C-alpha positions, 0 to 999 in steps of 0.5 A, a space after each residue: 734242433 732246439 737245446 733243452 732248457 737248462 738252469 744250473 743253480 750252481 752258475 746261474 744268478 739265483 742267490 742274492 748276497 750282501 757283499 761290500 755294502 752292495 746286493 749282488 746275485 751269484 750262483 751257488 758256486 760263486 757263493 761258496 768261492 766268495 764266501 769269505 768276502 760275502 757278509 750275508 745271504 740276501 734272500 727275501 724269503 726267510 724260509 728259503 734262507 734258512 733252508 739254503 743255509 742248511 744245504 751250504 752247511 752240508 757242502 761246506 762240511 765236506 769241503 773243509 773235512 768237518 764231516 769226518 766222523 772219525 775226528 776226535 772232539 778236540 781234533 774237530 774244534 781245532 780244525 774249525 778253529 784253524 779254518 775261522 782264523 786262517 783269514 782264507 776262503 774255501 779252496 776254489 778248485 775243491 769247490 769247482 770239483 765238487 759242483 762238476 759232479 753234482 746234479 745242479 740243473 733245475 731242468 735236467 731231463 734225467 736228474 734234476 736238482 731236488 726233483 724227481 723226473 718220474 713224476 711226469 709219468 707217475 702222476 695223473 696230472 700237474 699240481 699247478 705252478 701256484 701249488 709250488 709258490 707259497 703265498 698263491 692260492 691253489 685249487 679251490 682256495 679263494 684268492 682274497 688278496 692275490 690276483 693268481 688263479 689256477 685258470 690263468 697261472 702266471 710263470 715263476 722266474 727260474 731263481 724264484 722257483 728255486 727258492 720256492 722248491 727249497 720252501 717246499 721241501 722243508 716246510 711243505 704241506 701235510 694232507 691232500 696233494 697230487 696223486 702218485 702211483 709208484 709201485 705198490 703205492 698209489 696215494 694223494 696224501 703227503 706228510 709235512 716237511 721236516 722243518 714245518 711250523 718251526 723256528 730256526 736259530 742260525 749263528 751268524 758271523 762277520 762273513 757268510 764263510 764264518 757263518 757256515 763254519 759257525 753252523 758245523 757240529 761234530 759227530 757224537 753218535 755211534 759209528 755210521 754204516 751207511 754212506 752220508 751224501 746230499 740228494 744232489 750227489 746221488 745217481 738217482 732220485 729217492 726211492 718212493 717204494 722202500 724205506 728211505 736211508 737211515 739219517 746220517 751225519 751231517 748231510 742226510 740230517 740236514 738235506 735228506 729228510 724230505 717228505 715231498 717229490 716235485 718236479 718243475 716244468 720249465 719254459 722253452 728257454 729255461 728262464 721260468 717255470 710254468 708248471 709243477 708236480 707237487 706230491 708225496 716222496 715216501 709213504 713210510 714214517 719218518 725217522 726220528 731226528 733232532 735238527 741242530 738249529 731248533 729249540 726243543 721243548 721238553 715235557 717230562 710228564 708226556 709220552 716219548 713222542 710228545 715229550 721232546 718237540 721243536 719249538 713252533 714259530 709263532 708271529 704273535 711271540 716276540 723273539 726276546 722271549 726265546 733268548 734265555 733258551 740260547 744262552 742257557 744250556 738247559 736242564 731238566 727243570 728248564 723245559 727246553 734244550 737249546 739248538 745243538 749247534 750252540 753247544 759247539 760254540 764255547 770253544 770259539 776264538 774270542 774274536 768270533 765269539 764277541 761278534 757272534 749273532 743269531 739269525 732267527 727264521 720262522 714260518 708260522 703254520 699249522 701242522 697241515 696246510 695253513 701258512 700264516 706268516 714267515 718272519 726273520 730277525 737278527 739279534 745283537 752279539 749275544 754269545 758273551 751272555 752265554 752261561 759258560 761265560 757270564 752266568 749271572 747274566 744268562 740266569 738273570 735273563 732266564 729269571 726275567 723272561 720266566 717272570 714276564 711269561 708268568 705274569 702274562 698268564 696271570 694277567 689273562 686269567 684275572 682279566 678274563 675273571 674281572 670281565 666276567 664278574 663285571 658282565 654277569 648281571 647282563 650282556 653289554 651292547 659290544 659284547 653279547 652273552 652268546 659271543 662271550 661263551 664263544 671267546 675263551 679270551 675277553 676284550 680286556 684280557 686281549 687289550 691288556 696283553 697287547 699293551 703288556 708285552 711291549 712294556 715287558 720287553 723294555 722292562 726285561 732289557 732294563 733289568 738285564 742290562 742295569 741289574 739292581 737289587 730288584 733284579 734278584 726277584 723280577 716278579 714285582 716289577 712285571 706285576 706292576 707292569 701287568 696291573 698298569 696294563 690292565 688298568 689301562 685296558 679297562 679304563 673305558 669300561 669303568 664309567 659304563 659298568 657299575 661292577 667294573 671298578 671293584 672287579 678291576 681292583 680285585 684283579 690288580 690286587 691279585 696281580 701285585 701279590 703274585 710270586 714265582 711259582 714252584 719249580 718243577 724240581 720242587 713240585 716233584 719233591 712235594 709230590 714225593 713227600 705226599 706219596 711217602 706219607 702213610 
């Protein structure tokens, strides 16, 4: 009798790593045993990289005892610092014992890894393997740049199916999905994954083990009354009928907030996934929770649900514009809070702090089903710039970034105004009147901003690395950069349009006269004074 297909993610090679200047592929078990020798993960898909870091962090917390909620803050930091400076890896026997009792087989018929075997009976049909794999068109979507179609789906190697399984759970779509009937619930709609359209910031050390230890964060909440486990430690799949268990620290926070249920259909030998079910995991609202690797943008004037939102990934936004949100602790006027994990890095040993870098993983998506682009980047060592260690540099970075953002907004406004003033006497051949009404951003504004941001980045680093008297007020420098970008963008039209020269001159004068906007505190103070006047 032929054996059932199997692919255990803890033993089968499925995780590419960089080790001693070579790329190798290990199972999850070997990755953790060799973590002190591995330089970094080498997954080719940034969202999968980010998701796997959260999974490995949750496992490492249990293996090292850093998931002990009864530890005092000082004792927790002492334990982590001792692990960072020990020079040893994780206990191999403890790693093996952990995986020996965990559900880690992708194709186990009773308890597959991060899957629900009941979907084969509860779903009306499969969803197609193309629905699982990000980047492939599925259903009725047009195959513009892909050879994949649902009429002839191509199997996915099991290691790649594992990566896309992680992405589906963390970044999955909202909206229409395969219909599932479970208890009283029959639905064909799912809600978005917990990390959808977000930008993750991962502290990175010299080895993977150091990186995983830097990812740990202490517990600061009230006592927990529910067991804290990862999904693969549970004896049964998540209950689709009753509300999910409360979010507990750290395992459920990192690995237990999934909104999708998935089931892979394997090939006969287990080397590939040939089909998949992708549907909803629960119809209950998600519990409020803050992921420790996300920047939180705050809006004090909004409602509670709208006030604190994770910063969205934007493929058009350069990553240096987020650096000040990491090195500054954030306050009421800053408009953001840095990722919570960065609040635990100030007590690191000096050697670890000096080489700490940040891995950025973003997935530019809308809130429902459109995925635009994923990307990743690695910063230079930067934690010595943190406010707690070098306040002048951290404050200078924030001031320069704010000036760059403010002048970009002014550049867009004044470029649009200048274009409108140029074209009020008649539409041009390349920008007809109807087109101008449809476009909120003019050609001058688009071209000027495309020229402005690379120059602004260079100016940012010049002002941060070489502080001068001009650094105390960076607005004139960025205003000069913005004005030059507008002049260059408008130059081809100066000889074609009689009103272009005067309009550009007025815009340049407005840009060069720009000053720093009032802070939130100043605006609130002025508002309070106005209300206090009789």
